N, C-alpha and C positions, 0 to 999 in steps of 0.2 A: 394159831387157833386149832384144839382138838379136833382129830376126826368125826367127834362123834357134834360137834356143834349141828344144829338145827340149819344153818346155812350151807353148810357143806352137800358134796355131790353125794356123798353114801348116805345122806342122812335122808336126802330127796329120793333115789334109788329105791333105799327101803321103803319110805312112804309110796311110790307106784308102785313096788311089787306087793307091798299089802293090799293097795286098792284095786290092784290087777286081778288078785286072787278072789280079792270078794267079788268083785265084778262077775267075774267068769264063775264062780261057784253060787252066786246069789241072783244075780240079777235074769231076768229070761232074757232065751236067747228071741231077736225080733227076726228069725228070717221068713215068718210069713205077712210079713207087713209088704204092702205096696206101692205106699209114698214115702220116702225116708231122703229127707232134704239135708244135706250136710252143711254147716256151715259154722263161722264163731263170730264172736259178738261185733266184733269190726265191720261185717259185712252182714247186716240184717235184710231176714226175706219176709216175703207177705204168704205166711202156709197157712191152707186151710186146715178146719178143724178137722181132727183126726190122721191129719201127719202125723210123720214121728220125725222130730227135727234134733238135731246132733249138736252139739255145740261142739265145737273141736276143743278150746278154750276155756270148757267148763269144769273140768278138773283142776288147772292153772290157778283156776279163779279160785275154787274152795280151800284150795293148800294153800294161796296168799290168806285167806280168812283165819286157818290153823294159824299161820305165821305173824299175822300181821300183829304189833308193837310188843317183839319178845325180848326179855331183858337180854343184855350181852353176855349173860353167864349162864354158859350152855346148859347145863345143870336144871337150872331156873326155870329155862326156858323148855325143856326137852316134860321136864313136869307141867309146865302151863299148857303145851301142846296135848300133854295126855290127858290134861284133865279137859280140854277142850272136845278130843275127840268122846272123851266118857260123858259130858254135858252134852253133846249132839246126841251122841243115842243113835237109834235104829235110826232114826231122820237122814242123820249124817253120814253111815255107814249108806243107806241108800242111795243118796245124793251121789256119793262117790264110787260107788257100786255103777250106778248110772252111766255117769261120766266116764269113767273107764270102759266100761261096755261099750260106750258109742264110738269112743277111739277103734277100737279093736274091727267095730262093725264096719265103722267106716273106710278103715284098713284091708277086713277083707273085702268089701265090694271093689277096689281098686281107685277110690276118688283119689284123686290127682292135685285138684283142681276146686277152691271153693266160692263163691257156694254151688252144690252139686244140686240136682237133684234128678233122685233114681224113683225108676219105676218098676216093678216087678224083677227086683236087682238084675235088670238087664238090659235099661234103658239107660241114660244118663244126659244132661244138659248142665253143661256148666257154664256160671255166669251169670246167671239170669235170675234176680232177685225175686219176680215174680211168678212164683211156684205154681199159679194155673197158667201163665202164658209156657213155661215150660213144658206142664205136662200135655200143653196143647199141640207143643211141638213134637212134643213122642206120641200124640194121638194123629198126628199128620202123617207120620212117618210111619207107622205101623199099617195106617190106611192104606200106602200108596206102596208097601211091598205085603202085601196078602201070604 
């Protein structure tokens, strides 16, 4: 199969690079968020309204939508993906940018395990799917160490 195949590592790296650049250029940085929850679709969480929830697998899920049911001919497949990107317009670009920005933000926060509940970009609780419980643990820790 030629290296331009939609299923090739080179094509996937290219799509990821474009999406990452879009995320860095177009998405708002979330440096002031007080509560960030990092997880994926296999580790659901109970997050309160106002919490920023980063789904680490969201970008892969969007890519899977774009690559669904592609023809085996690479040229036709590439044309179909381009058309899907065009049809998706700004909302699709925003979804991709937000998904990749979330990955970048989780990486820059140093998240190592999911789910992760991060408060003030300083305190983190790993493994607790109930965000309220995780925040309560962080608050208790803060009270014990003024």
